[in-house]
C-alpha positions in Angstrom: -7.6 -108.6 48.2 -8.0 -108.4 44.5 -10.7 -105.8 45.1 -9.2 -103.4 47.5 -5.6 -103.5 45.3 -8.0 -102.6 42.6 -9.4 -100.0 44.7 -5.8 -98.7 45.5 -4.9 -98.2 41.8 -8.2 -96.3 40.9 -7.4 -94.7 43.6 -3.7 -93.4 42.8 -4.6 -93.2 39.1 -7.7 -91.1 40.5 -4.9 -89.0 42.7 -2.6 -88.5 39.7 -5.1 -87.7 37.4 -6.4 -84.9 39.5 -2.6 -83.4 40.2 -1.8 -83.6 36.4 -5.6 -81.7 35.8 -3.9 -78.8 38.6 -1.3 -78.4 37.2 -2.3 -77.7 34.0 -5.2 -75.0 34.9 -1.8 -73.5 36.8 0.1 -73.0 33.9 -3.1 -72.0 31.9 -3.8 -69.6 34.4 -0.5 -68.5 34.5 0.2 -67.6 30.7 -3.5 -66.0 30.7 -2.9 -63.7 34.1 0.7 -62.8 33.1 0.5 -58.4 32.6 2.7 -56.1 30.9 4.4 -53.7 33.3 3.9 -50.8 30.5 0.6 -49.1 30.5 -1.2 -50.0 27.2 -2.6 -47.4 25.3 -4.7 -47.7 22.1 -2.3 -46.7 18.9 0.6 -46.9 21.0 2.5 -49.7 18.3 2.1 -47.0 15.7 3.7 -44.2 17.9 6.5 -46.9 19.0 7.0 -48.3 15.2 7.2 -45.6 13.2 10.1 -42.8 13.1 9.9 -39.6 14.7 7.7 -37.1 13.4 9.7 -34.5 10.5 9.2 -31.1 10.3 8.1 -31.6 6.7 5.2 -33.6 8.3 3.9 -30.9 10.7 0.9 -29.7 9.4 0.9 -26.0 8.5 -1.8 -23.5 10.1 -3.8 -22.0 7.4 -3.1 -18.0 7.3 -5.3 -15.6 10.0 -7.5 -13.1 9.1 -6.6 -11.2 12.4 -4.9 -8.0 12.1 -1.1 -8.0 13.8 -1.2 -6.0 17.0 1.7 -3.4 16.3 5.0 -3.5 18.4 3.9 -0.4 20.8 0.5 -2.1 21.7 1.7 -5.6 22.7 4.3 -3.5 25.3 1.4 -1.7 26.5 -0.7 -5.0 26.9 2.1 -6.9 28.4 3.0 -3.7 30.8 -0.2 -2.9 32.0 -0.6 -6.5 33.2 2.5 -7.0 34.9 3.0 -3.0 36.5 0.1 -0.7 35.5 2.5 2.1 36.8 5.1 1.3 34.0 1.9 2.4 31.7 1.1 5.4 32.9 4.5 6.3 32.9 4.6 5.4 28.9 1.9 6.9 28.1 3.0 10.2 29.4 6.6 9.8 27.7 4.9 8.7 24.4 2.3 12.3 24.9 5.6 14.2 25.3 7.2 12.9 22.5 4.6 13.8 20.3 4.0 17.3 22.0 8.6 17.4 21.2 7.6 16.7 17.8 4.8 19.3 17.2 7.1 21.7 18.8 9.8 21.0 16.3 7.5 21.0 13.3 6.1 24.7 14.7 9.4 25.7 16.2 10.9 29.3 14.9 14.1 30.3 13.2 15.3 28.3 10.1 13.3 25.2 9.9 10.0 26.8 10.8 10.2 29.6 8.8 10.3 27.4 5.7 6.9 27.7 5.9 6.8 31.2 6.0 5.4 33.1 2.1 7.0 35.6 1.2 4.4 37.8 -0.2 5.7 41.5 0.2 3.1 44.1 -1.2 3.1 48.0 -1.8 0.5 47.8 0.9 2.9 46.1 3.4 4.7 47.7 6.5 7.9 46.5 7.8 9.0 47.2 11.4 12.4 49.4 12.7 15.3 47.2 12.6 16.4 49.9 15.6 15.1 52.5 17.2 16.9 55.7 16.8 16.4 59.0 15.1 17.1 59.1 11.3 20.6 60.5 10.9 20.0 60.8 6.4 17.2 60.7 5.3 16.8 58.6 1.4 17.5 60.9 -0.9 17.7 60.0 -4.5 16.3 63.1 -6.3 18.4 65.5 -4.9 21.6 65.1 -3.0 22.4 65.8 0.7 25.7 66.5 2.8 27.6 63.6 4.5 29.4 65.2 7.1 32.2 62.9 7.8 32.6 63.1 4.2 32.0 66.6 3.9 30.3 66.4 1.0 26.8 66.3 -0.8 25.8 63.3 -2.6 22.6 61.0 -3.3 21.7 58.9 -0.4 19.6 55.3 -1.4 19.1 54.5 2.3 18.0 55.6 5.9 21.2 56.2 8.7 18.9 55.7 11.5 21.0 56.8 14.7 21.7 53.5 17.2 23.5 52.8 20.3 26.8 50.2 20.0 26.1 46.6 21.0 22.7 47.7 20.5 19.8 44.8 18.9 19.0 45.1 15.3 15.6 43.2 14.1 14.6 41.8 10.9 12.3 44.5 9.3 9.8 41.5 7.8 9.7 38.1 7.2 12.3 37.2 4.4 15.3 35.3 3.5 18.7 36.3 3.6 20.0 36.2 0.2 23.6 38.0 1.1 25.9 37.9 4.0 29.0 40.3 3.7 31.2 43.1 4.4 31.2 46.5 2.6 34.4 49.3 3.4 31.6 52.1 3.3 28.7 50.4 5.6 30.7 47.3 7.3 28.9 43.9 7.5 25.7 44.1 5.6 22.7 41.1 5.5 19.9 41.3 2.4 17.0 40.0 2.8 14.7 38.4 0.4 10.6 40.0 1.3 9.1 38.5 -1.9 7.7 40.1 -5.0 10.9 41.6 -6.4 11.5 43.3 -2.7 14.5 43.5 -0.7 16.3 45.2 2.3 19.3 45.9 3.5 20.7 45.9 7.1 24.3 47.4 7.5 26.7 48.6 9.9 26.4 45.2 12.1 28.6 43.3 14.0 27.8 39.6 15.2 26.0 38.6 12.7 23.2 35.7 13.6 21.8 34.8 11.0 23.9 32.5 7.6 22.7 32.9 3.4 19.7 31.2 2.9 18.1 31.1 6.1 14.4 32.1 6.5 14.2 35.4 8.8 10.3 36.3 10.8 10.1 39.8 11.2 11.5 41.0 14.7 14.1 38.3 14.8 17.3 39.2 15.5 19.6 40.0 12.9 23.4 41.0 14.9 23.9 44.0 16.9 25.1 48.0 16.3 28.4 47.7 15.2 31.1 51.1 15.8 30.9 53.3 12.7 32.8 52.7 10.0 35.0 55.8 9.0 32.5 57.1 6.4 30.0 57.5 9.1 32.6 58.6 12.2 30.8 62.3 12.4 27.3 60.5 12.2 28.2 58.3 15.2 27.1 54.6 15.5 24.2 53.4 12.9 22.2 51.3 11.0 22.1 51.6 7.5 19.0 50.2 6.2 18.2 50.2 2.3 14.7 48.9 0.8 15.0 47.7 -3.0 11.9 46.5 -5.4 13.3 44.8 -9.1 16.5 46.3 -8.5 16.3 50.0 -7.9 16.2 51.8 -4.4 12.9 52.8 -2.7 12.3 55.1 0.1 11.6 53.1 3.3 10.3 55.8 5.3 6.9 54.9 3.3 7.2 50.9 4.3 8.3 51.5 8.1 5.5 51.3 10.8 
């Protein structure tokens, strides 16, 4: 009996020892196998612990050696990638714009004529301001008869017949130095031809030029007006006079 009791005691103690050992093993396994619900990443502790990166801590890239792309080029590249048809239209428009600028630079009238060189000389020739017969010749050496005035006197210019409202043209390249009105020759316009030469056209209406404007040879000056009271018998005409260094000269020596 004593042996049986001793055996039972040892058996119970052995079972308790086994149970206790199993509990310890289970606890150790539980502590070692507990997993973090978040994915662990190397260096994560540093990111969580530090404050957000400030703008002053952001590294700035060094200057690039690449040349900046012009705005127009960038627009063309973007449009070419998105809509090739737009690029064609844009190039066409740009080309038309260049042609417009070139046309403005090489145009006629006041802006273009600024490039004219006024270099009139003794051998130069001028055009007729109006087509018609010479009613009264140039005469400074002797007097000629003026029918309307019924008297003889010198004539410093030509009186050229012309139809009322007929066009009057610039005889040569020149700059308008005066636009005015005179009792004898009516509305008139004076041109500086360069090198001391000048031309004057009178008996005009609707003068198409202003003082300071550059005109090309053959450009419209205005139109033939009704004759003043000094030329009623001679009829409608254009009074044309040329001067050199302030003295009148014979226009017939220079007319083509």
